[in-house]
N, CA, C, O and the ligand as a Tripos MOL2 file, in Angstrom:
@<TRIPOS>MOLECULE
protein
  281   279    71     0     0
PROTEIN
NO_CHARGES

@<TRIPOS>ATOM
      1 N          -7.0290   29.9390   -1.2950 N.3       1 MET1
      2 CA         -7.3250   29.2660   -2.6150 C.3       1 MET1
      3 C          -7.5640   27.7900   -2.3140 C.2       1 MET1
      4 O          -6.7260   27.1050   -1.7270 O.2       1 MET1
      5 N          -8.7300   27.3310   -2.7350 N.am      2 ALA2
      6 CA         -9.0110   25.8560   -2.5270 C.3       2 ALA2
      7 C          -8.2190   25.0300   -3.5410 C.2       2 ALA2
      8 O          -7.9420   25.4150   -4.6770 O.2       2 ALA2
      9 N          -7.9110   23.9390   -3.0440 N.am      3 LYS3
     10 CA         -7.2060   22.9950   -3.8910 C.3       3 LYS3
     11 C          -8.2250   22.1430   -4.7830 C.2       3 LYS3
     12 O          -9.3610   21.8870   -4.3850 O.2       3 LYS3
     13 N          -7.7650   21.7530   -5.9330 N.am      4 LEU4
     14 CA         -8.6350   20.9550   -6.7750 C.3       4 LEU4
     15 C          -8.6400   19.5440   -6.2680 C.2       4 LEU4
     16 O          -7.6860   19.0710   -5.6510 O.2       4 LEU4
     17 N          -9.7980   18.8490   -6.5580 N.am      5 CYS5
     18 CA         -9.8990   17.5230   -6.1400 C.3       5 CYS5
     19 C          -8.8540   16.6580   -6.8510 C.2       5 CYS5
     20 O          -8.5280   16.8140   -8.0280 O.2       5 CYS5
     21 N          -8.3510   15.7100   -6.0020 N.am      6 LEU6
     22 CA         -7.1900   14.8590   -6.5030 C.3       6 LEU6
     23 C          -7.6450   13.8610   -7.5350 C.2       6 LEU6
     24 O          -6.8400   13.3370   -8.3040 O.2       6 LEU6
     25 N          -8.9160   13.6000   -7.5540 N.am      7 ILE7
     26 CA         -9.4370   12.5890   -8.4420 C.3       7 ILE7
     27 C          -9.8490   13.1850   -9.7900 C.2       7 ILE7
     28 O          -9.2790   12.8490  -10.8280 O.2       7 ILE7
     29 N         -10.8190   14.0500   -9.7610 N.am      8 CYS8
     30 CA        -11.3400   14.6280  -11.0970 C.3       8 CYS8
     31 C         -10.5180   15.8180  -11.4530 C.2       8 CYS8
     32 O         -10.4450   16.1760  -12.6290 O.2       8 CYS8
     33 N          -9.8780   16.4700  -10.4710 N.am      9 ASN9
     34 CA         -8.9990   17.5570  -10.8310 C.3       9 ASN9
     35 C          -9.7080   18.6860  -11.5120 C.2       9 ASN9
     36 O          -9.0810   19.4750  -12.2190 O.2       9 ASN9
     37 N         -11.0500   18.7890  -11.3130 N.am     10 LYS10
     38 CA        -11.8660   19.8150  -11.9250 C.3      10 LYS10
     39 C         -12.5680   20.6820  -10.8680 C.2      10 LYS10
     40 O         -12.6240   21.9070  -10.9750 O.2      10 LYS10
     41 N         -13.0820   20.0230   -9.8800 N.am     11 LYS11
     42 CA        -13.8010   20.7270   -8.8570 C.3      11 LYS11
     43 C         -12.8500   21.0130   -7.6160 C.2      11 LYS11
     44 O         -11.8260   20.3580   -7.4190 O.2      11 LYS11
     45 N         -13.2500   21.9810   -6.8510 N.am     12 GLU12
     46 CA        -12.5430   22.3290   -5.6720 C.3      12 GLU12
     47 C         -12.8330   21.3130   -4.5620 C.2      12 GLU12
     48 O         -13.9760   20.9110   -4.3450 O.2      12 GLU12
     49 N         -11.7510   20.9080   -3.8620 N.am     13 ALA13
     50 CA        -12.0000   19.9870   -2.7280 C.3      13 ALA13
     51 C         -12.7230   20.7140   -1.6450 C.2      13 ALA13
     52 O         -12.4790   21.8910   -1.3820 O.2      13 ALA13
     53 N         -13.6280   19.9870   -1.0130 N.am     14 VAL14
     54 CA        -14.4000   20.5550    0.1140 C.3      14 VAL14
     55 C         -13.9060   19.9280    1.4070 C.2      14 VAL14
     56 O         -13.4620   18.7800    1.3890 O.2      14 VAL14
     57 N         -13.9670   20.6310    2.5220 N.am     15 PRO15
     58 CA        -13.4360   20.2020    3.7560 C.3      15 PRO15
     59 C         -14.0390   18.8400    4.1890 C.2      15 PRO15
     60 O         -13.3500   17.9900    4.7540 O.2      15 PRO15
     61 N         -15.2890   18.6730    3.9150 N.am     16 GLU16
     62 CA        -15.9740   17.4430    4.2940 C.3      16 GLU16
     63 C         -15.3180   16.1570    3.7060 C.2      16 GLU16
     64 O         -15.2060   15.1080    4.3420 O.2      16 GLU16
     65 N         -14.8990   16.3480    2.4310 N.am     17 PHE17
     66 CA        -14.3880   15.1680    1.6600 C.3      17 PHE17
     67 C         -12.9010   15.3900    1.3840 C.2      17 PHE17
     68 O         -12.3060   14.6710    0.5810 O.2      17 PHE17
     69 N         -12.3360   16.3170    2.0030 N.am     18 LYS18
     70 CA        -10.9000   16.6800    1.6590 C.3      18 LYS18
     71 C         -10.0240   15.3810    1.5770 C.2      18 LYS18
     72 O         -10.1640   14.5050    2.4310 O.2      18 LYS18
     73 N          -9.1380   15.2530    0.5720 N.am     19 PRO19
     74 CA         -8.8300   16.2810   -0.4290 C.3      19 PRO19
     75 C          -9.6550   16.1230   -1.7250 C.2      19 PRO19
     76 O          -9.1680   16.4250   -2.8140 O.2      19 PRO19
     77 N         -10.8780   15.6570   -1.5960 N.am     20 PHE20
     78 CA        -11.7480   15.4320   -2.7240 C.3      20 PHE20
     79 C         -12.8750   16.3840   -2.7760 C.2      20 PHE20
     80 O         -13.1240   17.1000   -1.8060 O.2      20 PHE20
     81 N         -13.5910   16.4270   -3.9010 N.am     21 CYS21
     82 CA        -14.6620   17.3620   -4.0570 C.3      21 CYS21
     83 C         -15.9670   16.6950   -3.6080 C.2      21 CYS21
     84 O         -16.9800   17.3630   -3.4010 O.2      21 CYS21
     85 N         -15.9270   15.4280   -3.4690 N.am     22 SER22
     86 CA        -17.2030   14.7400   -3.1420 C.3      22 SER22
     87 C         -16.8820   13.3410   -2.6210 C.2      22 SER22
     88 O         -15.7690   12.8320   -2.7500 O.2      22 SER22
     89 N         -17.9640   12.7220   -2.0000 N.am     23 LYS23
     90 CA        -17.7580   11.3820   -1.5370 C.3      23 LYS23
     91 C         -17.4670   10.4560   -2.6860 C.2      23 LYS23
     92 O         -16.7060    9.4990   -2.5490 O.2      23 LYS23
     93 N         -18.0720   10.7390   -3.8170 N.am     24 ARG24
     94 CA        -17.9130    9.8830   -4.9980 C.3      24 ARG24
     95 C         -16.3790    9.8240   -5.3590 C.2      24 ARG24
     96 O         -15.8280    8.7490   -5.5990 O.2      24 ARG24
     97 N         -15.7440   10.9860   -5.3830 N.am     25 CYS25
     98 CA        -14.3640   10.9710   -5.7350 C.3      25 CYS25
     99 C         -13.5210   10.2890   -4.6560 C.2      25 CYS25
    100 O         -12.4990    9.6630   -4.9370 O.2      25 CYS25
    101 N         -14.0000   10.4380   -3.3780 N.am     26 GLY26
    102 CA        -13.2800    9.7530   -2.3210 C.3      26 GLY26
    103 C         -13.4060    8.2730   -2.4550 C.2      26 GLY26
    104 O         -12.4430    7.5480   -2.2030 O.2      26 GLY26
    105 N         -14.5610    7.7930   -2.8450 N.am     27 ASP27
    106 CA        -14.6880    6.3910   -3.0820 C.3      27 ASP27
    107 C         -13.8010    5.8850   -4.1980 C.2      27 ASP27
    108 O         -13.2080    4.8110   -4.0970 O.2      27 ASP27
    109 N         -13.7160    6.6320   -5.2190 N.am     28 ILE28
    110 CA        -12.7980    6.3190   -6.3330 C.3      28 ILE28
    111 C         -11.3940    6.0910   -5.8570 C.2      28 ILE28
    112 O         -10.7390    5.1100   -6.2100 O.2      28 ILE28
    113 N         -10.9270    7.0630   -5.0100 N.am     29 ASP29
    114 CA         -9.6280    6.9360   -4.4510 C.3      29 ASP29
    115 C          -9.4420    5.6950   -3.6280 C.2      29 ASP29
    116 O          -8.4290    5.0010   -3.7160 O.2      29 ASP29
    117 N         -10.5030    5.4210   -2.7810 N.am     30 LEU30
    118 CA        -10.4770    4.2330   -1.9600 C.3      30 LEU30
    119 C         -10.3780    2.9870   -2.8450 C.2      30 LEU30
    120 O          -9.6110    2.0750   -2.5370 O.2      30 LEU30
    121 N         -11.1350    2.9390   -3.9270 N.am     31 GLY31
    122 CA        -11.1360    1.8520   -4.8210 C.3      31 GLY31
    123 C          -9.7930    1.5350   -5.3890 C.2      31 GLY31
    124 O          -9.3880    0.3840   -5.5500 O.2      31 GLY31
    125 N          -9.0610    2.7120   -5.7120 N.am     32 ARG32
    126 CA         -7.7840    2.5050   -6.2640 C.3      32 ARG32
    127 C          -6.8200    1.8650   -5.2110 C.2      32 ARG32
    128 O          -5.9640    1.0420   -5.5360 O.2      32 ARG32
    129 N          -6.9920    2.2510   -4.0650 N.am     33 TRP33
    130 CA         -6.1290    1.5770   -2.9160 C.3      33 TRP33
    131 C          -6.5360    0.1860   -2.8780 C.2      33 TRP33
    132 O          -5.6290   -0.6460   -2.9190 O.2      33 TRP33
    133 N          -7.7040   -0.2070   -2.8090 N.am     34 LEU34
    134 CA         -8.0850   -1.6000   -2.6360 C.3      34 LEU34
    135 C          -7.7360   -2.3480   -3.8460 C.2      34 LEU34
    136 O          -7.4980   -3.5470   -3.7010 O.2      34 LEU34
    137 N          -7.6640   -1.8230   -5.0440 N.am     35 ASN35
    138 CA         -7.2580   -2.5800   -6.2560 C.3      35 ASN35
    139 C          -5.8090   -2.6950   -6.4520 C.2      35 ASN35
    140 O          -5.3430   -3.3950   -7.3510 O.2      35 ASN35
    141 N          -5.0220   -1.9670   -5.5610 N.am     36 GLY36
    142 CA         -3.5810   -2.0540   -5.6460 C.3      36 GLY36
    143 C          -3.0010   -1.1850   -6.6160 C.2      36 GLY36
    144 O          -1.8470   -1.3690   -7.0020 O.2      36 GLY36
    145 N          -3.8210   -0.1070   -7.1070 N.am     37 THR37
    146 CA         -3.3190    0.8560   -7.9980 C.3      37 THR37
    147 C          -2.1390    1.6410   -7.4410 C.2      37 THR37
    148 O          -1.1460    1.9600   -8.0950 O.2      37 THR37
    149 N          -2.3590    1.9160   -6.1570 N.am     38 TYR38
    150 CA         -1.2690    2.5890   -5.4560 C.3      38 TYR38
    151 C          -0.4220    1.5280   -4.6890 C.2      38 TYR38
    152 O          -0.8030    1.0060   -3.6410 O.2      38 TYR38
    153 N           0.6830    1.2760   -5.2670 N.am     39 VAL39
    154 CA          1.5390    0.2490   -4.7110 C.3      39 VAL39
    155 C           2.6020    0.8910   -3.7850 C.2      39 VAL39
    156 O           3.4010    1.7330   -4.1950 O.2      39 VAL39
    157 N           2.5610    0.4550   -2.5520 N.am     40 ILE40
    158 CA          3.5180    1.0090   -1.6010 C.3      40 ILE40
    159 C           4.7280    0.0610   -1.4970 C.2      40 ILE40
    160 O           4.5330   -1.1100   -1.1680 O.2      40 ILE40
    161 N           5.9160    0.4920   -1.7510 N.am     41 GLU41
    162 CA          7.1060   -0.3830   -1.6680 C.3      41 GLU41
    163 C           7.4390   -0.5830   -0.1630 C.2      41 GLU41
    164 O           7.9070    0.3140    0.5390 O.2      41 GLU41
    165 N           7.1520   -1.8520    0.2730 N.am     42 GLY42
    166 CA          7.5140   -2.1480    1.7100 C.3      42 GLY42
    167 C           8.9470   -2.5670    1.8080 C.2      42 GLY42
    168 O           9.2910   -3.6750    1.3950 O.2      42 GLY42
    169 N           9.8010   -1.7210    2.3400 N.am     43 GLU43
    170 CA         11.1790   -2.1490    2.4770 C.3      43 GLU43
    171 C          11.3920   -3.0800    3.6260 C.2      43 GLU43
    172 O          12.3010   -3.9080    3.6000 O.2      43 GLU43
    173 N          10.5640   -2.9580    4.6430 N.am     44 ASP44
    174 CA         10.6550   -3.8270    5.7600 C.3      44 ASP44
    175 C           9.3310   -4.4420    6.0780 C.2      44 ASP44
    176 O           8.3970   -3.6940    6.3640 O.2      44 ASP44
    177 N           9.1700   -5.6950    6.0570 N.am     45 GLY45
    178 CA          7.8760   -6.2740    6.3500 C.3      45 GLY45
    179 C           7.5530   -7.4260    5.4000 C.2      45 GLY45
    180 O           7.8530   -8.5800    5.7070 O.2      45 GLY45
    181 N           6.9470   -7.1290    4.2560 N.am     46 GLY46
    182 CA          6.4160   -8.1600    3.3900 C.3      46 GLY46
    183 C           7.4150   -9.2490    2.9850 C.2      46 GLY46
    184 O           7.1360  -10.4410    3.1160 O.2      46 GLY46
    185 N           8.5760   -8.8240    2.4940 N.am     47 ALA47
    186 CA          9.5500   -9.7830    2.0820 C.3      47 ALA47
    187 C          10.0510  -10.6760    3.2540 C.2      47 ALA47
    188 O          10.2860  -11.8710    3.0720 O.2      47 ALA47
    189 N          10.1980  -10.1050    4.3880 N.am     48 LEU48
    190 CA         10.6770  -10.9250    5.5950 C.3      48 LEU48
    191 C           9.5470  -11.8930    5.9850 C.2      48 LEU48
    192 O           9.8180  -13.0500    6.3080 O.2      48 LEU48
    193 N           8.3820  -11.4700    5.9620 N.am     49 ASP49
    194 CA          7.3020  -12.3300    6.3860 C.3      49 ASP49
    195 C           7.1330  -13.5230    5.3700 C.2      49 ASP49
    196 O           6.8310  -14.6470    5.7690 O.2      49 ASP49
    197 N           7.3320  -13.2440    4.0980 N.am     50 ALA50
    198 CA          7.3150  -14.3350    3.1250 C.3      50 ALA50
    199 C           8.2900  -15.3310    3.3690 C.2      50 ALA50
    200 O           7.9830  -16.5190    3.2620 O.2      50 ALA50
    201 N           9.5420  -14.9420    3.7160 N.am     51 ALA51
    202 CA         10.5980  -15.9060    3.9320 C.3      51 ALA51
    203 C          10.4230  -16.7180    5.1700 C.2      51 ALA51
    204 O          10.8450  -17.8730    5.2330 O.2      51 ALA51
    205 N           9.8030  -16.1270    6.1560 N.am     52 ASN52
    206 CA          9.4860  -16.8430    7.3790 C.3      52 ASN52
    207 C           8.4510  -17.8600    7.1070 C.2      52 ASN52
    208 O           8.5210  -18.9460    7.6840 O.2      52 ASN52
    209 N           7.4830  -17.5990    6.2640 N.am     53 ASP53
    210 CA          6.4490  -18.5400    5.9950 C.3      53 ASP53
    211 C           6.9840  -19.7910    5.2980 C.2      53 ASP53
    212 O           6.3900  -20.8580    5.4540 O.2      53 ASP53
    213 N           8.0550  -19.7110    4.5510 N.am     54 LEU54
    214 CA          8.6290  -20.7850    3.8510 C.3      54 LEU54
    215 C           9.2080  -21.8820    4.8350 C.2      54 LEU54
    216 O           9.2570  -23.0660    4.5020 O.2      54 LEU54
    217 N           9.6210  -21.4450    5.9990 N.am     55 GLY55
    218 CA         10.0780  -22.3760    6.9340 C.3      55 GLY55
    219 C          11.4190  -23.0500    6.5710 C.2      55 GLY55
    220 O          12.1570  -22.4950    5.7570 O.2      55 GLY55
    221 N          11.7560  -24.1910    7.1230 N.am     56 PRO56
    222 CA         13.0250  -24.8490    6.9600 C.3      56 PRO56
    223 C          13.2520  -25.2890    5.5160 C.2      56 PRO56
    224 O          14.3950  -25.5220    5.1230 O.2      56 PRO56
    225 N          12.2110  -25.4050    4.7340 N.am     57 ASP57
    226 CA         12.4060  -25.8490    3.2590 C.3      57 ASP57
    227 C          12.9190  -24.7670    2.4660 C.2      57 ASP57
    228 O          13.2760  -24.9960    1.3110 O.2      57 ASP57
    229 N          12.9980  -23.5650    2.9770 N.am     58 ALA58
    230 CA         13.4900  -22.4000    2.1320 C.3      58 ALA58
    231 C          15.0600  -22.4380    2.1700 C.2      58 ALA58
    232 O          15.6700  -22.2790    3.2270 O.2      58 ALA58
    233 N          15.6850  -22.6540    0.9740 N.am     59 HIS59
    234 CA         17.0440  -22.8050    0.8410 C.3      59 HIS59
    235 C          17.7130  -21.4710    0.4510 C.2      59 HIS59
    236 O          18.9350  -21.3290    0.4900 O.2      59 HIS59
    237 N          16.8760  -20.5190    0.0810 N.am     60 HIS60
    238 CA         17.4010  -19.2440   -0.3830 C.3      60 HIS60
    239 C          17.3510  -18.1480    0.7090 C.2      60 HIS60
    240 O          17.4820  -16.9640    0.3980 O.2      60 HIS60
    241 N          17.1680  -18.5310    1.9420 N.am     61 ILE61
    242 CA         17.1840  -17.6270    3.0690 C.3      61 ILE61
    243 C          18.5800  -17.3800    3.4810 C.2      61 ILE61
    244 O          19.4560  -18.1810    3.1530 O.2      61 ILE61
    245 N          18.8510  -16.3190    4.1810 N.am     62 PRO62
    246 CA         20.2670  -15.9710    4.6100 C.3      62 PRO62
    247 C          20.8600  -17.0830    5.4790 C.2      62 PRO62
    248 O          20.1940  -17.7000    6.3100 O.2      62 PRO62
    249 N          22.1520  -17.2960    5.2330 N.am     63 PRO63
    250 CA         22.8870  -18.4510    5.8590 C.3      63 PRO63
    251 C          22.7240  -18.4020    7.4350 C.2      63 PRO63
    252 O          22.5950  -19.4540    8.0600 O.2      63 PRO63
    253 N          22.7320  -17.2080    8.0550 N.am     64 GLU64
    254 CA         22.6710  -17.1510    9.4670 C.3      64 GLU64
    255 C          21.3740  -17.7490   10.0120 C.2      64 GLU64
    256 O          21.3250  -18.3100   11.1060 O.2      64 GLU64
    257 N          20.2800  -17.5960    9.1610 N.am     65 THR65
    258 CA         18.9890  -18.1810    9.4790 C.3      65 THR65
    259 C          19.0870  -19.7180    9.3800 C.2      65 THR65
    260 O          18.4560  -20.4260   10.1650 O.2      65 THR65
    261 N          19.8210  -20.1980    8.4880 N.am     66 ASN66
    262 CA         19.9990  -21.6400    8.3260 C.3      66 ASN66
    263 C          20.6740  -22.2580    9.5340 C.2      66 ASN66
    264 O          20.2650  -23.3200   10.0030 O.2      66 ASN66
    265 N          21.6670  -21.6230   10.0200 N.am     67 ASP67
    266 CA         22.4170  -22.0790   11.1780 C.3      67 ASP67
    267 C          21.4710  -22.2890   12.4290 C.2      67 ASP67
    268 O          21.6400  -23.2120   13.2260 O.2      67 ASP67
    269 N          20.5260  -21.4120   12.5250 N.am     68 ILE68
    270 CA         19.5930  -21.5020   13.7140 C.3      68 ILE68
    271 C          18.7110  -22.7270   13.5920 C.2      68 ILE68
    272 O          18.4930  -23.4580   14.5590 O.2      68 ILE68
    273 N          18.1930  -22.9450   12.3450 N.am     69 SER69
    274 CA         17.1670  -24.0500   12.2550 C.3      69 SER69
    275 C          17.8380  -25.3790   11.9450 C.2      69 SER69
    276 O          17.1270  -26.3810   11.8690 O.2      69 SER69
    277 N          19.1260  -25.4660   11.7630 N.am     70 ASP70
    278 CA         19.8350  -26.6610   11.5290 C.3      70 ASP70
    279 C          20.3460  -27.3310   12.7380 C.2      70 ASP70
    280 O          20.9790  -28.3830   12.6400 O.2      70 ASP70
    281 ZN        -13.6430   15.1670   -7.6880 Zn       71 ZN71
@<TRIPOS>BOND
     1     1     2 1
     2     2     3 1
     3     3     4 2
     4     3     5 am
     5     5     6 1
     6     6     7 1
     7     7     8 2
     8     7     9 am
     9     9    10 1
    10    10    11 1
    11    11    12 2
    12    11    13 am
    13    13    14 1
    14    14    15 1
    15    15    16 2
    16    15    17 am
    17    17    18 1
    18    18    19 1
    19    19    20 2
    20    19    21 am
    21    21    22 1
    22    22    23 1
    23    23    24 2
    24    23    25 am
    25    25    26 1
    26    26    27 1
    27    27    28 2
    28    27    29 am
    29    29    30 1
    30    30    31 1
    31    31    32 2
    32    31    33 am
    33    33    34 1
    34    34    35 1
    35    35    36 2
    36    35    37 am
    37    37    38 1
    38    38    39 1
    39    39    40 2
    40    39    41 am
    41    41    42 1
    42    42    43 1
    43    43    44 2
    44    43    45 am
    45    45    46 1
    46    46    47 1
    47    47    48 2
    48    47    49 am
    49    49    50 1
    50    50    51 1
    51    51    52 2
    52    51    53 am
    53    53    54 1
    54    54    55 1
    55    55    56 2
    56    55    57 am
    57    57    58 1
    58    58    59 1
    59    59    60 2
    60    59    61 am
    61    61    62 1
    62    62    63 1
    63    63    64 2
    64    63    65 am
    65    65    66 1
    66    66    67 1
    67    67    68 2
    68    67    69 am
    69    69    70 1
    70    70    71 1
    71    71    72 2
    72    71    73 am
    73    73    74 1
    74    74    75 1
    75    75    76 2
    76    75    77 am
    77    77    78 1
    78    78    79 1
    79    79    80 2
    80    79    81 am
    81    81    82 1
    82    82    83 1
    83    83    84 2
    84    83    85 am
    85    85    86 1
    86    86    87 1
    87    87    88 2
    88    87    89 am
    89    89    90 1
    90    90    91 1
    91    91    92 2
    92    91    93 am
    93    93    94 1
    94    94    95 1
    95    95    96 2
    96    95    97 am
    97    97    98 1
    98    98    99 1
    99    99   100 2
   100    99   101 am
   101   101   102 1
   102   102   103 1
   103   103   104 2
   104   103   105 am
   105   105   106 1
   106   106   107 1
   107   107   108 2
   108   107   109 am
   109   109   110 1
   110   110   111 1
   111   111   112 2
   112   111   113 am
   113   113   114 1
   114   114   115 1
   115   115   116 2
   116   115   117 am
   117   117   118 1
   118   118   119 1
   119   119   120 2
   120   119   121 am
   121   121   122 1
   122   122   123 1
   123   123   124 2
   124   123   125 am
   125   125   126 1
   126   126   127 1
   127   127   128 2
   128   127   129 am
   129   129   130 1
   130   130   131 1
   131   131   132 2
   132   131   133 am
   133   133   134 1
   134   134   135 1
   135   135   136 2
   136   135   137 am
   137   137   138 1
   138   138   139 1
   139   139   140 2
   140   139   141 am
   141   141   142 1
   142   142   143 1
   143   143   144 2
   144   143   145 am
   145   145   146 1
   146   146   147 1
   147   147   148 2
   148   147   149 am
   149   149   150 1
   150   150   151 1
   151   151   152 2
   152   151   153 am
   153   153   154 1
   154   154   155 1
   155   155   156 2
   156   155   157 am
   157   157   158 1
   158   158   159 1
   159   159   160 2
   160   159   161 am
   161   161   162 1
   162   162   163 1
   163   163   164 2
   164   163   165 am
   165   165   166 1
   166   166   167 1
   167   167   168 2
   168   167   169 am
   169   169   170 1
   170   170   171 1
   171   171   172 2
   172   171   173 am
   173   173   174 1
   174   174   175 1
   175   175   176 2
   176   175   177 am
   177   177   178 1
   178   178   179 1
   179   179   180 2
   180   179   181 am
   181   181   182 1
   182   182   183 1
   183   183   184 2
   184   183   185 am
   185   185   186 1
   186   186   187 1
   187   187   188 2
   188   187   189 am
   189   189   190 1
   190   190   191 1
   191   191   192 2
   192   191   193 am
   193   193   194 1
   194   194   195 1
   195   195   196 2
   196   195   197 am
   197   197   198 1
   198   198   199 1
   199   199   200 2
   200   199   201 am
   201   201   202 1
   202   202   203 1
   203   203   204 2
   204   203   205 am
   205   205   206 1
   206   206   207 1
   207   207   208 2
   208   207   209 am
   209   209   210 1
   210   210   211 1
   211   211   212 2
   212   211   213 am
   213   213   214 1
   214   214   215 1
   215   215   216 2
   216   215   217 am
   217   217   218 1
   218   218   219 1
   219   219   220 2
   220   219   221 am
   221   221   222 1
   222   222   223 1
   223   223   224 2
   224   223   225 am
   225   225   226 1
   226   226   227 1
   227   227   228 2
   228   227   229 am
   229   229   230 1
   230   230   231 1
   231   231   232 2
   232   231   233 am
   233   233   234 1
   234   234   235 1
   235   235   236 2
   236   235   237 am
   237   237   238 1
   238   238   239 1
   239   239   240 2
   240   239   241 am
   241   241   242 1
   242   242   243 1
   243   243   244 2
   244   243   245 am
   245   245   246 1
   246   246   247 1
   247   247   248 2
   248   247   249 am
   249   249   250 1
   250   250   251 1
   251   251   252 2
   252   251   253 am
   253   253   254 1
   254   254   255 1
   255   255   256 2
   256   255   257 am
   257   257   258 1
   258   258   259 1
   259   259   260 2
   260   259   261 am
   261   261   262 1
   262   262   263 1
   263   263   264 2
   264   263   265 am
   265   265   266 1
   266   266   267 1
   267   267   268 2
   268   267   269 am
   269   269   270 1
   270   270   271 1
   271   271   272 2
   272   271   273 am
   273   273   274 1
   274   274   275 1
   275   275   276 2
   276   275   277 am
   277   277   278 1
   278   278   279 1
   279   279   280 2
@<TRIPOS>SUBSTRUCTURE
     1 MET1         2 RESIDUE 1 A MET
     2 ALA2         6 RESIDUE 1 A ALA
     3 LYS3        10 RESIDUE 1 A LYS
     4 LEU4        14 RESIDUE 1 A LEU
     5 CYS5        18 RESIDUE 1 A CYS
     6 LEU6        22 RESIDUE 1 A LEU
     7 ILE7        26 RESIDUE 1 A ILE
     8 CYS8        30 RESIDUE 1 A CYS
     9 ASN9        34 RESIDUE 1 A ASN
    10 LYS10       38 RESIDUE 1 A LYS
    11 LYS11       42 RESIDUE 1 A LYS
    12 GLU12       46 RESIDUE 1 A GLU
    13 ALA13       50 RESIDUE 1 A ALA
    14 VAL14       54 RESIDUE 1 A VAL
    15 PRO15       58 RESIDUE 1 A PRO
    16 GLU16       62 RESIDUE 1 A GLU
    17 PHE17       66 RESIDUE 1 A PHE
    18 LYS18       70 RESIDUE 1 A LYS
    19 PRO19       74 RESIDUE 1 A PRO
    20 PHE20       78 RESIDUE 1 A PHE
    21 CYS21       82 RESIDUE 1 A CYS
    22 SER22       86 RESIDUE 1 A SER
    23 LYS23       90 RESIDUE 1 A LYS
    24 ARG24       94 RESIDUE 1 A ARG
    25 CYS25       98 RESIDUE 1 A CYS
    26 GLY26      102 RESIDUE 1 A GLY
    27 ASP27      106 RESIDUE 1 A ASP
    28 ILE28      110 RESIDUE 1 A ILE
    29 ASP29      114 RESIDUE 1 A ASP
    30 LEU30      118 RESIDUE 1 A LEU
    31 GLY31      122 RESIDUE 1 A GLY
    32 ARG32      126 RESIDUE 1 A ARG
    33 TRP33      130 RESIDUE 1 A TRP
    34 LEU34      134 RESIDUE 1 A LEU
    35 ASN35      138 RESIDUE 1 A ASN
    36 GLY36      142 RESIDUE 1 A GLY
    37 THR37      146 RESIDUE 1 A THR
    38 TYR38      150 RESIDUE 1 A TYR
    39 VAL39      154 RESIDUE 1 A VAL
    40 ILE40      158 RESIDUE 1 A ILE
    41 GLU41      162 RESIDUE 1 A GLU
    42 GLY42      166 RESIDUE 1 A GLY
    43 GLU43      170 RESIDUE 1 A GLU
    44 ASP44      174 RESIDUE 1 A ASP
    45 GLY45      178 RESIDUE 1 A GLY
    46 GLY46      182 RESIDUE 1 A GLY
    47 ALA47      186 RESIDUE 1 A ALA
    48 LEU48      190 RESIDUE 1 A LEU
    49 ASP49      194 RESIDUE 1 A ASP
    50 ALA50      198 RESIDUE 1 A ALA
    51 ALA51      202 RESIDUE 1 A ALA
    52 ASN52      206 RESIDUE 1 A ASN
    53 ASP53      210 RESIDUE 1 A ASP
    54 LEU54      214 RESIDUE 1 A LEU
    55 GLY55      218 RESIDUE 1 A GLY
    56 PRO56      222 RESIDUE 1 A PRO
    57 ASP57      226 RESIDUE 1 A ASP
    58 ALA58      230 RESIDUE 1 A ALA
    59 HIS59      234 RESIDUE 1 A HIS
    60 HIS60      238 RESIDUE 1 A HIS
    61 ILE61      242 RESIDUE 1 A ILE
    62 PRO62      246 RESIDUE 1 A PRO
    63 PRO63      250 RESIDUE 1 A PRO
    64 GLU64      254 RESIDUE 1 A GLU
    65 THR65      258 RESIDUE 1 A THR
    66 ASN66      262 RESIDUE 1 A ASN
    67 ASP67      266 RESIDUE 1 A ASP
    68 ILE68      270 RESIDUE 1 A ILE
    69 SER69      274 RESIDUE 1 A SER
    70 ASP70      278 RESIDUE 1 A ASP
    71 ZN71       281 GROUP 0 **** ****
């Protein structure tokens, strides 16, 4: 049994564009990713990188990090 396209949910997904029924639906899915419709919660990464970018002026970073830079 073929699965239905994840985008239109009407046509059967074809192997070439799996799990979509066509390139068009695949493009729609890609567009959703690019637009941030699908938000992935990054538990490790984004938050830490942002804190590091703030540098020594960041006073809300963990105390142990302050000890190093002070
Ligand atoms: Zn489709």
